[in-house]
N, C-alpha and C positions, 0 to 999 in steps of 0.2 A: 209387799200386798199390791195388788194390781186392780186399777178402778174398774168397773163394769160399768157403770151409767151411763151409754152413749158415747163411750170412747174402749177403745182396747186395747189391751197388750201388744203392741206390733213388734218387727223384728228390724233392724236395725243393722247394715252390712256394711262391712269395715274387711280389708282384704291385707293378712299377714301370712307374705311366705309362702302367695300363691294360693291361700286356702283362705273360703269366709269364715269370719265368725259374725256371730248372731250377738246381738245385744236389744232388751226391751225397753220402749219408750213408749211414752204413751202420744199415740198419734194416732188417725183416724183408720177405720177397718179398711179402708179401701185403699190407703197406703200399705198397710200391711199386705192385703192381696197382693199390688203390683212387685211387692218385695218377693213374696216367694214365686210370681211367673217368673220374673227375673232371675232367680236361682234355678228355676228349672230349665229355661231359653237361655243361656248365655248368647254373650256374642260372637260373631263367628271367628274365626280365628286367621289372623292376619297371614300367618305361613301358610295357609291351607289356599289361600286366595291367591299368595304370590306364585305359589306351585301351579294351581291351577291356570293361571295366564303364562307362565314358562311352558308349560304343556301346550298351551294352543297356539302361541308362538313359533315353540320348535316343528308343531305340525304344520303351519303355515308354511315356515321354510322348507322343511321338507315335500311338502306339496310343489312349492315353485322350482324348488331342483329339479321335481319328477317332470315338471311339463317343460322346463328348459332343456332340460338333455336327455330328452324323452328317445333323440335317434341314435345317443352312444350307451343309453341304459337299457334300451330294446335290443340291440346288437348284444350287449353283453349278454341279457337274460336268455337268449337264442342259444349265444357260444355256451351258456352255461349247461343248458338242457342238452344240445347235442353230446360237449365232453360228458355228461353224466351217462347217456345214452347208449356210448359207445364204450367207456373206461371198462363197464364188466366183460362186454368183448373182447379187448385188449389183454385183460387178464387171465382170460381163458385160453387166449391162442397163446399168450407166452409160459404157459404152463403145458402145451402142448410137445410132443416130443414126434421128430420126424426119424423113423429109425434111430440110431445112438444119439442125433445130434437134438438140443431143446432150443425153440425159437427162443431170440434175444429178446428184452422190453424192449430194445432202443429200434428194432427191425419191427415189432410190431406196432408202437409208435406210428413210425415212417407209415407203415403199410394201412395203417387206420386211417392218418390223414391226409394222404393222398385220394384213398377212397372215399373219405366225407368231401373232401375237397372236390371232387369228379361229380358227386352225387347232388351237392349243393350247386356247383355251377351248372349240372344239367337241370335239376328241378327249375332254377330259376329260369334259365332259357327257356324252358316250356311255358312256364308260365306266363313271359313277356310275350313269347310267340302267340299265344293262344288270347292275352289281352290283346294286342295289336288286330288281330283275327276277330275278337267281339267287337270292339270302336270302329273298326274300318267297315263292317260291315252293318253297325249299327247307325251308321253315317246315312247310309243308303237307306233304311226305313225313316230317318227322322222326318223326313218331309209327311210320309204317311200316321207316322205313330199318333197325334195329335187327333187325326180322323180316328182312328181304330181305338184310340183310347174312351174320344167321346160316344163313339158310336153303341158302347159298353152301356149308357145311360140311355138308349132312345125309350126302353121304358116306361121313363118317367117323362117324356113329353119332349117336343122339338125345342122348348125354352130352357129345361133342363139342359136338353144335349147341346145345345148353344153357347151356354154357359161354362159349360165344362170343356168344350172345345177353345173358346176366347181365354181359358185362363189357362190352358197347358200350353197355347200358343205363345202365350207371353213367358214360357220359359224357356231361355236361352241354351237349349240342351248341347249344342257343339261345343258351349264355352265348357261345360260339364266334363265332356267327352274329353277336351284338351288337356284340361286340368289332369283328370284321373289320368292319361296319358304319363302326364309329367311325374305323377306320383309314384307309376308303375317302374317309370326311369328309375328311380333312387333304390329299386328293389336291389340292383345288380351291385349298389354300393354297400345295402348293408349286409348283403352276401359275404361280398370281399372282406369287411370289416368282422362277420362273426368269423370267418375263416384265420384271420389274424390273432382273434381271440383266445380260440380252439389251439392254435398252435401253442400260443405259452402256455394254456392251461395245461397240455402235454406236456411242456417242459418242467413246470411244477408240482404234476403229479406225482412225483415218487418221492416227493417232501414233503409232501400235504401231512401228514402225522409228525415229524420231526416237528415242523413250524407250529403244530397245535400244541405240543406238549411246551416248546419255550414260550410260547404265547403265553398262557395261561400259569407256565410254573407248576404245575401239578399235574401227574399222570394219568392219575383217577378221573381230575377234571377233563382232561383233554381226549379222556376214552369215552366220557359220556359226552363229550360234544360228537367226538368221532360216530358215536352209534345215534345221534338223532339225524344226523347226514346223512348216515348211510341209509337210515330208514325212511328219509324223505328221497333221496336218489331212488330208492327201491319201487316206492310209491309211484313216485312221476314217471319213473321207466313203464311202470306196470300200465297206468293210464295212456302214456303216448303208445307202445305197442298194440294195445287195445282198439287206442281210438284210429291209430292211422289203420290197421286191419278193417274196420267198421267202414271207415270213411271210403278207403279205396273199392271197400265192396258196394257201399252206395251209389258212387260216383262209375261206376262199372255198370250198375243197373239203370241210373238214369239216361246214362250215354245209350245204352243198348233200346230206353224205353224212347230216346230221341229219336233214334236211328229208323226205329217201327215207324213213327210217326212220321216221318219222314222230316224234321226239322234240319235247318242249315247248319245249325250253332254245335250239333250233338257233341263233337268233341270237346269244345269249350264248355258248355252246358256240362257235361262230365267231370270234368277239371276243377269246375265253379262248385259244385256240389261237394265234390269230395274236399275242397279246400273249407269250404262254409260249414263243414260238418263237425271241424275240430272248435266252432265257437259254437256253447252249450245253449241248449233252447234255443235261440233266435235264430241259428244257424241254417235250421232245416228249413224253418217257415222263410226265410229271404232265399234261399233255393228254391223251393217250389213256387214260389211266388213270379220267380223269375224264368222258371222253364214254362211257367203260365202265360206270361207277358210274351215272353218270345212266339207261343204258339199264336198267340191273339193275333198278335201284329203282321207274323208270316202269314198268314191262312185268314185274319177276318171270319172266322167261323164260331159262333158260340157254342154248338155242339162238341165240335174237336175241341175246343178249349176247354170246357167241362171234363170231358173225358182224360184229358191229359193231366188236368187239376186233379181228380179222383185218384187217377194212377198214381201220380207222384205223392200223392197226400198220403197214400194206403200204403206207398212202399217206406214212406219216412217212419209214416206211426209205425208199421210193423218192425223197423231197424231200430227206434228210438227207444221204444217202450217194450219190447220182447227181446231182441237179439242182445242189444246193448245193457240192458242189466245183470242180463243171464253172464255175460262174459264180464263183466264189471262183479259181480258177486258184492261180497261185504268187504272187498278189499279198499274200499275209499271212505265209505259210509260218511257223504259230505250233504249237507243241508242243502234241498234244493233252492228255498230262501237265500241262504246264506252264497249258493252260488250266483243267484240274481246280481244282489249285493257287490259281490267282487267285479261278475261281467258289468256293470253298470259303473262302478268305480273306476275301474283301469278302462275301460273305454271310454270315459268322459278324461282321463289324462292323459292315454295314450292311443286313443281310437282304436283301429280294427285290429292292431298286432296288439294293444291291452285285452282286447278279448280274445285273441289266441292263448294267451298268455294266464288269464283268470284264475281257471282253476288248477294248473301249477302254482301259480301262486298261494291259492287259499287252500292246496294241499300241505306246502311248504308251512304256512302259517297253521295249520292246525297241530300239525306234528310239534312243532317249537312250544306251542302254548299248552300242549298236553302234558309235555317234561317238565314246566314250570309251573309249581303249584300255585303260585299268587295268578298268573295267567290262563290257571285251565278251566275255569267258569267260560273264556273266550272260545275255546276249546270244543266245551259243551254246546254251547249257542250252533258253532260250524259245524257240529256232526250233524246225522240224519235223526241218529235216535238218543243222542244225547249220551253214546256212550264213544266218546273220542279212544285214542290209542291208550292203555294202560299204562301208566307210569311206572318203570321199572323200579327196584332196588334202590338203584344206583343212580337216583334222577337228581337233576340241578336244583341246589338249592340257593338260590338266588339271595331269598333275606337272611339265611345264614354265614352266606359268605360276604353279606355289606357290612 
């Protein structure tokens, strides 16, 4: 029998074989409530805390490696993209026949490698020459640029205009331009490294499926991973093909516009618009502001500057919001917010090259996560409509394999 006058029969906790057992003793009611709260809210698992700490440490180490080895990793990522973009073309050439003869695979690979080498070296030389043109021309406008920028704020009064002029004059533009020229000089080194990586990737191409089978020790798992890699290559290649065509059209139209308005850097501005268009969302904005600034510095005519700004903005808006979505269709289905997150992260880690690579990396992350059930929520968040790539019947079951 339990006593009820002022005291209550409560719970006494003991632990046997990992389970809580309950005994009754005459203790205050408040202690009984505390015991019940203890049952409902157990202490945190030490193993979970250790796992979380290890995950944070691993992420910090990985981030450090990404920053320290960024030149090598950027070159490797670019080489993989170039290789995947041309591997299908090599397979197509190798299956063609010239009369009774068939093009050997090694001959197609050598021809593709020579074409890639010439193309990369030619594009790099063109970019470097235009960068040098821009820098040499910019140096001639260094003295007049602060006054031109300050005059843009003349509507706010002479005090504001003078304050802006003093602030701009404190910037050492010449040192920035020299630093930019030094960074552009490393572009040729990166191009040579990319060519070397692509050469070795071509040499390993025919053994890729065999290595997958031997690595996983299971032909079915190797085939599943091969399907994932094939899906990534297809979607990244589709993105690069459409983006290259759209960027080329954008650069050509910007060149025609700049030539029509009589800008000195028409060719350089067209090439910069082509390159910047590969950076999602903010690339077109930077290109528009760059053309507008060059126009104002050269002519110091507000009406002409506004006309150029409206023309380039309308062009970028039409291509970015009408033509690009029509061509891309539903092939990628990437979340706009996810693109901004990847753009910010890889831009912070790898700088401008990371911005160029952010969308291909996001495409690969989305496809991999959509094929792994435990990571599928991440794919849902990265997809535009919450509908990532459907998981095939032979999806990776990492939990079951573990």
